N, CA, C and O of each residue as an XYZ file, in Angstrom:
392
protein
N       9.178    -12.604    -85.434
C       9.370    -11.384    -84.668
C       8.739    -11.462    -83.242
O       7.566    -11.826    -83.158
N       9.397    -11.165    -82.184
C       8.863    -11.314    -80.894
C       7.655    -10.263    -80.673
O       7.703     -9.135    -81.164
N       6.614    -10.701    -79.928
C       5.505     -9.957    -79.700
C       5.873     -8.730    -78.693
O       6.751     -8.862    -77.841
N       5.185     -7.613    -78.846
C       5.494     -6.429    -78.150
C       4.339     -6.298    -77.174
O       3.170     -6.107    -77.511
N       4.811     -6.427    -75.857
C       3.827     -6.305    -74.848
C       3.675     -4.851    -74.206
O       4.664     -4.119    -74.187
N       2.593     -4.465    -73.738
C       2.555     -3.045    -73.132
C       2.733     -3.255    -71.580
O       2.103     -4.019    -70.848
N       3.687     -2.441    -71.283
C       3.996     -2.389    -69.794
C       3.598     -1.161    -69.207
O       4.115     -0.165    -69.712
N       2.747     -0.967    -68.195
C       2.584      0.217    -67.548
C       2.892      0.102    -66.007
O       2.617     -0.887    -65.327
N       3.473      1.198    -65.570
C       3.750      1.374    -64.204
C       3.031      2.479    -63.732
O       3.094      3.600    -64.237
N       2.250      2.123    -62.627
C       1.357      3.034    -61.960
C       1.899      3.536    -60.630
O       2.276      2.701    -59.807
N       1.964      4.794    -60.365
C       2.567      5.392    -59.211
C       2.521      6.836    -59.401
O       2.143      7.345    -60.456
N       2.975      7.619    -58.193
C       2.966      9.050    -58.152
C       4.383      9.517    -58.144
O       4.604     10.726    -58.203
N       5.263      8.743    -58.083
C       6.806      9.144    -58.115
C       7.453      9.010    -56.830
O       8.463      9.656    -56.550
N       6.871      8.144    -55.994
C       7.419      7.799    -54.506
C       8.535      6.945    -54.839
O       8.755      6.513    -55.970
N       9.277      6.704    -53.743
C      10.539      5.823    -53.599
C      10.137      4.331    -54.213
O      10.861      3.682    -54.967
N       8.911      3.952    -53.762
C       8.613      2.607    -54.179
C       8.418      2.505    -55.659
O       8.890      1.549    -56.273
N       7.720      3.481    -56.276
C       7.517      3.525    -57.570
C       8.851      3.652    -58.433
O       8.994      3.046    -59.495
N       9.727      4.417    -57.935
C      11.079      4.401    -58.648
C      11.844      3.053    -58.589
O      12.538      2.606    -59.503
N      11.611      2.439    -57.329
C      12.261      1.207    -57.183
C      11.741      0.055    -58.194
O      12.453     -0.735    -58.814
N      10.451      0.142    -58.211
C       9.809     -0.858    -59.276
C      10.331     -0.489    -60.641
O      10.630     -1.402    -61.409
N      10.463      0.731    -61.001
C      10.916      1.059    -62.399
C      12.354      0.592    -62.581
O      12.691     -0.004    -63.604
N      13.223      0.867    -61.569
C      14.561      0.274    -61.656
C      14.603     -1.138    -61.878
O      15.322     -1.616    -62.755
N      13.840     -1.869    -61.100
C      13.779     -3.436    -61.330
C      13.195     -3.777    -62.711
O      13.725     -4.668    -63.376
N      12.191     -3.147    -63.142
C      11.771     -3.342    -64.459
C      12.676     -3.266    -65.510
O      12.804     -4.138    -66.369
N      13.341     -2.168    -65.445
C      14.574     -1.786    -66.531
C      15.578     -2.753    -66.385
O      16.140     -3.160    -67.402
N      15.932     -3.237    -65.154
C      17.014     -4.159    -64.916
C      16.608     -5.575    -65.577
O      17.369     -6.187    -66.327
N      15.446     -5.982    -65.248
C      14.976     -7.440    -65.876
C      14.749     -7.244    -67.301
O      15.049     -8.185    -68.035
N      14.283     -6.212    -67.804
C      14.033     -6.240    -69.145
C      15.331     -6.186    -69.856
O      15.372     -6.685    -70.980
N      16.473     -5.611    -69.320
C      17.690     -5.450    -69.977
C      18.369     -6.784    -69.960
O      18.953     -7.188    -70.965
N      18.314     -7.481    -68.854
C      18.920     -8.875    -68.733
C      18.250     -9.800    -69.687
O      18.969    -10.569    -70.325
N      16.842     -9.824    -69.878
C      16.235    -10.654    -70.771
C      16.279    -10.136    -72.277
O      15.784    -10.758    -73.217
N      16.897     -8.988    -72.374
C      16.967     -8.289    -73.778
C      15.530     -8.066    -74.291
O      15.301     -8.315    -75.474
N      14.575     -7.627    -73.512
C      13.214     -7.311    -73.904
C      13.235     -5.834    -74.156
O      13.893     -5.075    -73.444
N      12.377     -5.353    -75.360
C      12.337     -4.075    -75.568
C      10.807     -3.424    -75.707
O      10.396     -2.691    -76.606
N      10.187     -3.856    -74.689
C       8.636     -3.418    -74.665
C       8.574     -1.975    -74.126
O       9.240     -1.538    -73.187
N       7.728     -1.347    -74.819
C       7.456      0.019    -74.353
C       6.868      0.229    -72.778
O       6.008     -0.522    -72.320
N       7.330      1.121    -72.170
C       7.026      1.355    -70.698
C       6.301      2.761    -70.610
O       6.851      3.806    -70.957
N       5.076      2.688    -70.136
C       4.337      3.819    -69.881
C       4.106      4.050    -68.366
O       3.639      3.204    -67.603
N       4.485      5.275    -68.037
C       4.511      5.541    -66.466
C       3.087      6.386    -66.368
O       2.909      7.380    -67.072
N       2.256      5.984    -65.590
C       1.031      6.674    -65.198
C       1.075      7.229    -63.911
O       1.244      6.490    -62.941
N       0.940      8.465    -63.780
C       1.081      9.204    -62.468
C      -0.090     10.061    -62.073
O      -0.200     10.500    -60.928
N      -0.960     10.295    -63.022
C      -2.218     11.093    -62.798
C      -3.160     10.305    -61.871
O      -3.543      9.186    -62.213
N      -3.513     10.814    -60.797
C      -4.394     10.191    -59.821
C      -5.795      9.746    -60.513
O      -6.326      8.657    -60.291
N      -6.274     10.650    -61.305
C      -7.546     10.304    -62.076
C      -7.421      8.968    -62.934
O      -8.282      8.094    -63.037
N      -6.146      8.997    -63.536
C      -5.964      7.702    -64.442
C      -5.658      6.485    -63.495
O      -5.958      5.358    -63.890
N      -5.098      6.652    -62.310
C      -4.728      5.567    -61.558
C      -6.079      5.015    -60.974
O      -6.135      3.790    -60.868
N      -6.996      5.626    -60.644
C      -8.240      5.290    -60.176
C      -8.932      4.322    -61.207
O      -9.474      3.273    -60.859
N      -8.867      4.752    -62.456
C      -9.361      4.001    -63.473
C      -8.951      2.484    -63.614
O      -9.684      1.622    -64.099
N      -7.768      2.290    -63.159
C      -7.276      0.838    -63.278
C      -7.883      0.035    -62.121
O      -7.665     -1.176    -62.160
N      -8.654      0.536    -61.033
C      -9.112     -0.328    -60.048
C      -8.044     -1.061    -59.139
O      -8.321     -2.115    -58.566
N      -6.951     -0.519    -59.051
C      -5.915     -1.207    -58.128
C      -6.238     -0.736    -56.711
O      -6.886      0.250    -56.360
N      -5.625     -1.683    -55.971
C      -5.821     -1.319    -54.402
C      -4.703     -0.520    -53.848
O      -4.782     -0.125    -52.684
N      -3.690     -0.253    -54.563
C      -2.591      0.543    -54.092
C      -1.369      0.625    -55.145
O      -1.295     -0.085    -56.148
N      -0.424      1.601    -54.763
C       0.657      1.774    -55.642
C       1.946      1.380    -55.089
O       2.038      1.410    -53.862
N       2.956      1.016    -55.768
C       3.147      0.949    -57.090
C       2.342     -0.190    -57.754
O       1.981     -1.132    -57.048
N       2.073     -0.162    -58.918
C       1.377     -1.314    -59.687
C       2.196     -1.540    -60.933
O       2.854     -0.637    -61.450
N       2.139     -2.757    -61.394
C       2.805     -3.173    -62.715
C       1.717     -3.808    -63.461
O       1.135     -4.762    -62.945
N       1.349     -3.346    -64.723
C       0.462     -3.883    -65.672
C       1.135     -4.248    -66.860
O       1.978     -3.521    -67.384
N       0.766     -5.433    -67.337
C       1.296     -5.856    -68.571
C       0.129     -6.544    -69.406
O      -0.544     -7.510    -69.046
N       0.041     -5.879    -70.527
C      -1.225     -6.201    -71.430
C      -2.417     -6.016    -70.650
O      -3.168     -6.990    -70.614
N      -2.764     -4.985    -70.015
C      -4.043     -4.672    -69.092
C      -4.349     -5.795    -68.133
O      -5.509     -6.038    -67.800
N      -3.164     -6.584    -67.621
C      -3.250     -7.485    -66.578
C      -2.568     -6.846    -65.287
O      -1.436     -6.379    -65.408
N      -3.134     -6.814    -64.216
C      -2.458     -6.223    -62.986
C      -1.535     -7.413    -62.647
O      -2.068     -8.495    -62.401
N      -0.256     -7.302    -62.617
C       0.649     -8.269    -62.133
C       1.148     -7.944    -60.777
O       1.260     -8.875    -59.979
N       1.435     -6.844    -60.444
C       1.814     -6.687    -59.056
C       1.110     -5.172    -58.600
O       0.812     -4.261    -59.372
N       0.965     -5.193    -57.296
C       0.180     -3.897    -56.794
C       0.623     -3.814    -55.294
O       0.944     -4.782    -54.605
N       0.595     -2.692    -54.957
C       1.005     -2.105    -53.383
C       2.433     -2.426    -53.021
O       3.044     -1.549    -52.409
N       3.090     -3.613    -53.323
C       4.370     -3.881    -52.817
C       5.393     -4.000    -54.046
O       4.927     -4.407    -55.111
N       6.555     -3.722    -53.986
C       7.572     -3.865    -55.064
C       8.012     -5.392    -54.935
O       8.533     -5.804    -53.899
N       7.784     -6.184    -56.003
C       8.333     -7.494    -56.128
C       9.812     -7.585    -55.965
O      10.565     -6.645    -56.221
N      10.217     -8.797    -55.513
C      11.892     -8.968    -55.678
C      12.208     -9.112    -57.078
O      11.367     -9.364    -57.941
N      13.422     -8.950    -57.278
C      14.092     -9.122    -58.720
C      13.713    -10.421    -59.198
O      13.137    -10.464    -60.285
N      13.943    -11.520    -58.558
C      13.518    -12.764    -59.158
C      12.107    -12.999    -59.494
O      11.818    -13.697    -60.466
N      11.229    -12.469    -58.763
C       9.725    -12.564    -59.071
C       9.452    -11.859    -60.368
O       8.729    -12.365    -61.225
N      10.018    -10.716    -60.509
C       9.821     -9.962    -61.704
C      10.509    -10.598    -63.036
O       9.969    -10.576    -64.142
N      11.698    -11.131    -62.780
C      12.350    -11.979    -63.955
C      11.309    -13.117    -64.285
O      10.926    -13.332    -65.435
N      10.870    -13.845    -63.154
C       9.985    -14.949    -63.604
C       8.730    -14.500    -64.324
O       8.302    -15.199    -65.243
N       8.092    -13.352    -63.963
C       6.928    -12.863    -64.721
C       7.240    -12.577    -66.091
O       6.489    -12.999    -66.971
N       8.310    -11.876    -66.386
C       8.741    -11.528    -67.858
C       8.931    -12.909    -68.514
O       8.446    -13.042    -69.638
N       9.537    -13.892    -67.992
C      10.002    -15.162    -68.576
C       8.756    -15.885    -68.920
O       8.735    -16.554    -69.953
N       7.640    -15.807    -68.094
C       6.398    -16.324    -68.410
C       5.731    -15.895    -69.637
O       5.214    -16.655    -70.456
N       5.789    -14.405    -69.716
C       5.224    -13.804    -70.847
C       6.106    -14.277    -72.221
O       5.489    -14.456    -73.271
N       7.430    -14.452    -72.172
C       8.226    -14.858    -73.115
C       7.909    -16.190    -73.541
O       7.801    -16.455    -74.738
N       7.728    -17.188    -72.486
C       7.301    -18.517    -72.838
C       5.991    -18.741    -73.444
O       5.813    -19.614    -74.293
N       5.068    -17.959    -73.016
C       3.631    -17.973    -73.647
C       3.769    -17.532    -75.033
O       3.090    -18.055    -75.916
N       4.645    -16.558    -75.285
C       4.786    -16.105    -76.709
C       5.391    -17.164    -77.510
O       4.988    -17.320    -78.662
N       6.387    -17.972    -76.997
C       6.989    -18.965    -77.696
C       6.227    -20.106    -77.998
O       6.460    -20.827    -78.968
N       5.148    -20.319    -77.034
C       4.454    -21.600    -77.238
C       3.433    -21.213    -78.211
O       3.133    -22.045    -79.067
N       2.885    -20.133    -78.206
C       1.946    -19.559    -79.365
C       2.524    -19.729    -80.691
O       1.826    -20.153    -81.612
N       3.840    -19.406    -80.863
C       4.520    -19.497    -82.075
C       4.720    -20.926    -82.584
O       4.704    -21.199    -83.784
N       4.918    -21.864    -81.568
C       5.160    -23.287    -81.906
C       3.828    -23.711    -82.242
O       3.829    -24.359    -83.288
N       2.676    -23.571    -81.715
C       1.334    -23.822    -81.986
C       0.933    -23.470    -83.407
O       0.425    -24.288    -84.173
N       1.185    -22.234    -83.709
C       0.845    -21.574    -85.063
C       1.701    -22.361    -86.038
O       1.210    -22.675    -87.123
N       2.945    -22.701    -85.730
C       3.727    -23.336    -86.711
C       3.345    -24.827    -87.063
O       3.683    -25.352    -88.123
N       2.626    -25.449    -86.104
C       2.182    -26.727    -86.387
C       0.883    -26.942    -86.944
O       0.492    -28.085    -87.183
N       0.119    -25.835    -87.190
C      -1.277    -25.946    -87.925
C      -0.881    -26.208    -89.375
O      -0.133    -25.478    -90.026
N      -1.530    -27.460    -89.863
C      -1.397    -27.689    -91.191
C      -1.747    -26.656    -92.335
O      -2.741    -25.931    -92.281
N      -0.930    -26.655    -93.269
C      -1.389    -25.741    -94.271
C      -2.137    -26.151    -95.473
O      -2.500    -25.307    -96.292
């Protein structure tokens, strides 16, 4: 069963925030990823993440992008890297002698 990563989008609803959400939705759809997405718009919560600007994309509590909206290919690459790490971990676990 594939791992479920936690995706958070930080922003206040501006056009760049919406553009990031659309790109995330597209990339996840193309890669057949079904990770939950939490949108955080409360200024007090945004401050908690220590980002330098919005919009921001966080996966598993790691700030991946902030301030600028990445291009589609960059976003696809990030998701593919998470999937690859996931598959490598599965291979490692399956090679451990029983």
